[in-house]
Structure formats: structure tokens, C-alpha cells
C-alpha positions in Angstrom: 11.7 -7.2 1.1 12.4 -10.7 1.8 13.5 -12.0 5.2 16.4 -14.2 3.8 18.2 -12.8 0.9 20.4 -15.2 -1.0 24.1 -14.5 -0.6 26.0 -13.0 -3.5 22.9 -12.6 -5.6 22.6 -9.0 -7.5 19.2 -8.1 -7.9 18.9 -5.6 -10.9 15.5 -3.8 -10.8 14.6 -1.7 -14.1 11.6 0.7 -13.8 9.9 1.0 -17.0 7.2 2.8 -18.7 6.5 2.9 -22.5 10.1 2.8 -23.8 10.2 -0.7 -25.7 13.1 0.6 -28.1 15.7 0.8 -25.3 14.8 -2.6 -23.6 16.9 -4.8 -26.2 20.2 -2.9 -25.3 19.6 -3.0 -21.7 18.5 -6.4 -21.2 21.0 -8.1 -23.8 23.9 -6.1 -21.9 22.5 -7.9 -18.5 22.4 -11.2 -20.2 26.1 -10.8 -21.0 27.7 -10.3 -17.7 30.7 -12.0 -16.4 29.1 -12.1 -12.9 26.7 -15.3 -12.9 24.5 -14.7 -9.9 21.9 -12.1 -11.1 18.2 -11.7 -11.4 16.6 -9.1 -13.5 13.4 -7.7 -12.5 11.5 -5.3 -14.9 8.5 -3.4 -13.2 6.4 -2.1 -15.5 4.3 1.1 -15.0 1.3 0.3 -17.0 3.0 0.5 -20.7 0.9 0.6 -23.7 3.7 -0.2 -26.4 4.0 -3.7 -26.2 6.9 -3.7 -23.5 5.2 -6.6 -21.8 5.0 -9.0 -24.6 8.6 -8.2 -25.7 9.9 -9.1 -22.3 7.9 -12.3 -22.1 8.9 -13.5 -25.7 12.6 -12.4 -25.9 13.9 -12.4 -22.3 12.0 -15.4 -20.3 14.3 -15.3 -17.6 13.4 -11.6 -16.6 11.0 -11.5 -13.7 8.4 -9.0 -15.1 6.0 -7.2 -12.5 3.0 -5.5 -14.2 1.9 -2.5 -12.0 -0.9 -1.8 -14.5 -0.6 2.1 -13.7 2.0 4.6 -13.6 3.6 4.5 -9.9 6.7 6.6 -10.8 10.2 5.9 -10.7 9.8 5.6 -6.8 6.9 3.2 -7.1 8.4 0.8 -9.6 11.6 0.7 -7.8 10.1 0.1 -4.4 7.9 -2.8 -6.0 11.2 -4.4 -7.4 13.3 -3.9 -4.2 10.3 -5.5 -2.3 10.3 -8.5 -4.5 14.2 -8.6 -4.8 16.0 -11.7 -3.4 19.6 -10.7 -3.4 22.0 -9.7 -1.0 22.7 -6.8 -3.3 20.2 -4.5 -5.1 20.7 -2.5 -8.0 18.4 0.3 -9.6 19.2 0.6 -13.3 17.5 2.7 -15.9 15.8 1.3 -19.0 17.8 3.4 -21.3 21.0 2.1 -20.2 23.6 -0.8 -21.6 26.2 -1.9 -19.0 29.7 -3.1 -19.6 30.2 -6.8 -19.3 32.0 -6.6 -16.2 29.9 -4.0 -14.4 28.2 -6.6 -12.1 31.7 -8.2 -11.2 32.9 -4.6 -10.4 29.9 -3.7 -8.2 30.1 -7.0 -6.1 34.1 -6.8 -5.9 33.6 -3.2 -4.6 31.2 -4.1 -1.9 33.4 -7.1 -0.7 36.4 -4.5 -0.8 34.4 -2.1 1.5 32.5 -3.3 4.0 31.4 0.1 5.3 30.1 1.0 2.1 26.0 0.7 1.8 25.8 1.8 -1.7 28.1 1.8 -5.0 28.0 4.5 -7.6 28.9 3.5 -11.4 30.7 5.3 -13.8 28.1 6.6 -16.1 29.1 7.6 -19.7 26.8 9.1 -22.5 25.6 6.4 -24.6 26.2 8.4 -27.8 29.5 10.1 -26.8 31.1 7.5 -25.0 34.3 9.3 -24.2 32.0 11.9 -21.9 30.9 11.6 -18.7 27.2 11.7 -17.2 28.1 11.0 -13.6 31.1 9.9 -11.4 28.6 9.6 -8.4 26.5 12.5 -6.9 27.4 15.3 -4.7 25.3 17.7 -2.4 26.5 21.2 -1.7 26.3 23.3 1.3 23.9 25.6 -0.3 21.5 22.9 -0.6 22.0 21.6 -4.3 22.6 18.2 -5.7 24.5 17.3 -8.9 26.5 14.9 -11.0 30.3 14.8 -10.5 31.9 15.3 -13.8 28.9 15.9 -16.1 29.5 16.7 -19.5 33.4 16.4 -18.8 35.3 14.4 -21.5 36.8 11.4 -19.8 40.6 11.9 -19.6 41.0 9.8 -16.6 40.0 12.2 -14.0 37.7 10.0 -12.3 39.7 6.8 -12.6 40.2 6.4 -9.0 38.1 4.8 -6.3 36.8 7.1 -3.9 33.9 7.9 -1.5 31.2 10.6 -2.9 27.8 11.6 -1.1 25.6 9.3 -3.4 24.9 7.2 -6.3 22.6 8.3 -9.2 19.5 6.2 -9.3 20.1 5.6 -13.0 22.5 2.7 -11.7 22.8 2.7 -8.1 23.8 -0.5 -6.1 22.8 -1.1 -2.6 23.8 -3.5 0.3 20.4 -5.1 1.4 21.8 -4.4 5.0 21.5 -0.8 4.5 18.3 -0.7 2.9 16.9 -2.8 6.0 17.7 0.4 8.1 17.3 3.2 5.9 13.8 1.9 4.2 13.4 2.1 0.5 12.7 5.3 -1.7 10.4 7.8 -0.3 7.2 7.1 -2.5 6.2 11.0 -2.2 8.8 11.8 -4.4 7.7 9.9 -7.3 10.3 11.1 -9.5 13.7 12.9 -9.2 15.9 13.3 -6.1 14.8 10.2 -4.5 18.3 8.8 -5.0 19.7 11.9 -3.2 17.2 11.6 -0.3 18.3 7.8 0.4 22.1 8.9 0.1 21.0 11.3 3.0 19.4 8.6 4.9 22.3 6.4 4.5 25.0 8.9 5.2 22.8 9.8 8.5 23.2 6.1 9.6 26.8 6.0 8.9 26.9 4.1 5.7 29.3 5.3 2.9 28.8 5.4 -0.9 31.7 4.3 -3.0 32.5 5.3 -6.4 34.2 2.9 -8.6 35.3 3.7 -12.1 35.5 0.0 -12.8 31.6 -0.4 -13.1 30.8 1.3 -16.5 27.2 2.1 -17.6 26.2 3.8 -20.9 23.3 6.0 -20.7 20.8 7.8 -23.2 20.8 10.9 -21.1 17.1 12.2 -20.1 15.7 9.8 -22.7 12.8 9.0 -20.7 12.0 12.1 -18.5 12.7 15.8 -18.5 11.2 19.0 -19.4 8.3 20.3 -17.5 7.9 17.1 -15.5 11.4 17.4 -14.2 11.4 20.9 -13.4 8.2 20.6 -11.3 9.7 17.6 -9.3 13.0 19.4 -8.9 11.5 22.5 -7.3 9.3 20.3 -4.9 11.5 17.6 -4.0 14.6 19.6 -3.3 12.8 21.2 -0.4 11.8 17.5 0.8 15.4 16.5 0.9 16.3 19.5 2.8 13.9 19.6 5.5 13.7 15.8 5.8 17.4 15.3 6.0 19.7 18.2 7.1 20.9 18.0 10.7 19.9 21.1 12.7 23.5 21.9 13.2 24.2 22.0 9.4 21.0 24.1 9.0 22.3 26.7 11.5 25.9 26.8 9.9 24.6 26.8 6.3 21.0 28.4 6.3 21.8 31.6 4.5 23.5 29.7 1.7 20.6 27.5 1.5 18.2 30.4 1.5 19.9 32.8 -1.0 20.3 29.7 -3.4 16.5 28.8 -2.9 15.7 32.7 -3.5 18.0 32.6 -6.9 16.1 29.7 -8.0 12.6 31.3 -7.5 13.9 34.6 -8.8 15.4 32.9 -11.9 12.0 31.3 -12.7 10.1 34.4 -12.1 12.1 36.1 -14.6 11.6 33.3 -17.1 7.6 32.9 -16.3 6.7 32.8 -19.9 8.5 29.6 -20.2 6.7 26.3 -19.3 9.6 24.6 -17.2 10.0 27.8 -15.4 6.1 27.9 -14.5 6.5 24.2 -13.4 9.6 24.8 -11.3 7.5 27.6 -9.5 4.4 25.1 -9.1 7.0 22.7 -7.7 8.5 25.1 -5.0 4.9 25.9 -3.9 4.0 22.2 -3.6 7.0 21.6 -1.6 6.2 24.3 0.8 2.8 23.0 1.1 4.2 19.6 1.7 6.4 20.8 4.7 3.9 19.3 7.7 4.5 15.9 5.9 8.2 16.5 5.5 8.7 17.7 9.1 7.1 14.5 10.3 9.3 12.3 8.4 12.4 14.4 9.9 11.1 13.9 13.2 11.5 10.1 12.6 14.8 10.3 10.6 17.0 12.7 12.9 16.9 10.9 16.1 18.3 7.8 14.5 21.3 9.6 13.1 24.7 8.0 14.3 26.9 9.9 12.0 28.7 12.8 13.4 27.9 16.3 12.1 31.5 16.6 11.4 31.6 13.6 9.2 28.6 14.6 7.1 29.6 18.1 6.7 33.0 16.7 5.4 31.2 14.7 2.8 29.5 17.9 1.3 30.6 19.9 -1.6 31.7 23.5 -1.0 30.4 25.3 -4.1 32.5 27.8 -6.0 29.9 30.7 -5.5 26.2 31.2 -5.8 26.3 32.2 -9.3 26.2 28.6 -10.6 23.8 27.8 -13.1 20.4 26.1 -12.0 21.3 22.8 -13.8 23.0 21.7 -10.6 19.7 21.5 -8.6 19.2 18.1 -9.4 21.2 15.0 -10.8 19.8 13.6 -13.9 18.7 10.0 -14.2 
């Protein structure tokens, strides 16, 4: 990232791969923002559908970074963040359209809450705009991540600004000062749960995540990802998150909850082994176990830097109602 960011500038980074049809809604909405100090960066992962030409011809003010290959969600976002010039950096899915006051709401939230290192938007379903996709992300004591309010009809239950565990990577805003301390996304994740991993690192360093209902985003849920790919990376990356980030005191406190939940995930996948997604989940779990040495090396770097108390981290975790929750809680959607 650049050494001297521009004060007040919001850098919006859009990772993109072969989804040209979503770009008009996304880029036109950003062009209509009431907040004037925005730079938009699209990082293209080697699209073959003409996306690059569309951006150059129709949105010349957008900075286009052409990777030339598929570097995954993490690779594209990291390339954009390294090029970003703003004091604040936002990751935004290409299959979204933001409300006209979205950027203003994010900047004002950062100004009101100097201890917030990240901001979570209120994400609504694009085609069912009275239903919620996420009002910030949570992490449970049995080691699962998920979206607050997912699928709920919006009746004002998430209209209060409050601190949450993390921000969904489909629309997550970060204070550059926090990123300078935490580092960027973990490129080994490639896709899924990289936002939860970054949220953990922020929490460990004492940064808080604020959910604001005033920053509204409409999202074509899972329009550009899912299926077997998501099942694989969910299975693998959740292991990476737990091994890297959970303080030893919380491992001791919740280890049986976490192990029971992991066993339940494996057992359910084995029962459904004829399904492609279940087999992908099992492959992901095995890949996570094979990747333990690398995750442990990262843990040895991360944990000594923790400044937040175990009690404060424990307080932000969600207590699950029971271990019979559906496996859909295993990872937040983008």
C-alpha cells in the first residue's frame, strides 16, 4: 500500500472475473454517490467476456488493473488494496449496487467511531429488497462463521448501529491504519472466509468492527460463486481460521464445542458423499489438515502481537443455540 494516503479518500476495490453483466449496476451506482471523494478500482482476474473493454469504453474514470490470470478473491483484493490511495479502503462485490448515500454513511461511521477499524454495511437481497443478506458477520464459540440476519425479512430489527465481529467481504470497509497493522487478506485462502480471518486479526489487535444500517448495499446473492468450489474452500479455510487466530485460552475453553462441530461437519459430508458438494467439503477438510504446518507458522507470528484481552474477544463471540444448527452457518456468503 502507498505510504501517504489521501485524507478522506475512499478507495473502492472490486474484484472481478467474467461477470460483465453485473458491472453496469455496480459502477453506475458508485458514480452516483453523494460522497465526492471516491476512487474506484476494478481488479480483473483474466476475464474473457469483454469486461475490460466495457470498463475502458464506458467508465474511463475507473482504474482497471488487469491481472491476466485468476488470482482468486484474495489475490484481486490484495492487488487493489496495494494500489489504493485512500485513507479508507472498501472491498465490494461486482454483483452489488450500493445506495446513493452508502459511501457517505461509511465515512461518517468511521468519523463517529475512531476505534472502529472496519465498517459492515447492511446488505440486502438485490431481487428481494425487503430481505437481509447480512447485517455484519458473527463467529460462534463452536468455531463457525455466518451472516447476521441472513434470509430475514427486514422489519427494523437491525436498524441500530452496533459493534459486530466482522464485515462481510462483499462490502467491507477498512481504516488504512488498521490494515497497516494487520496486513492484507491471507492469499492462501484464495476464496471464502478471508474476511473472517482479517476480522480476527483486527479483533486481536484491539480494533472493532462497527455495523451501520445507514450504509445499504443490494446484492445478487452467490451470483459469482458457490457450489463445489465454495464447499471446498469452506472446509479448508475454516480450519486455517481456527488454527491461526483463536487464542490458546479460548481453545482450552471451547475445544470440545469446536471439535464436536468439526466432527459433525465431516459426518454429515460422509453421509452425503454421493453429492459433489459433500465430497468437495471432505477434500477441503483434508486440505486444511495438510495445511496445518503453514497455519501454525502464521499463528506463531499472530498470537504474540495480540493486545486485546481474552475476555474482550470472548465477549464478541456468539453463543450457538445448540450443536444441531444447519451446516449453512459454516461460512458467510459473499
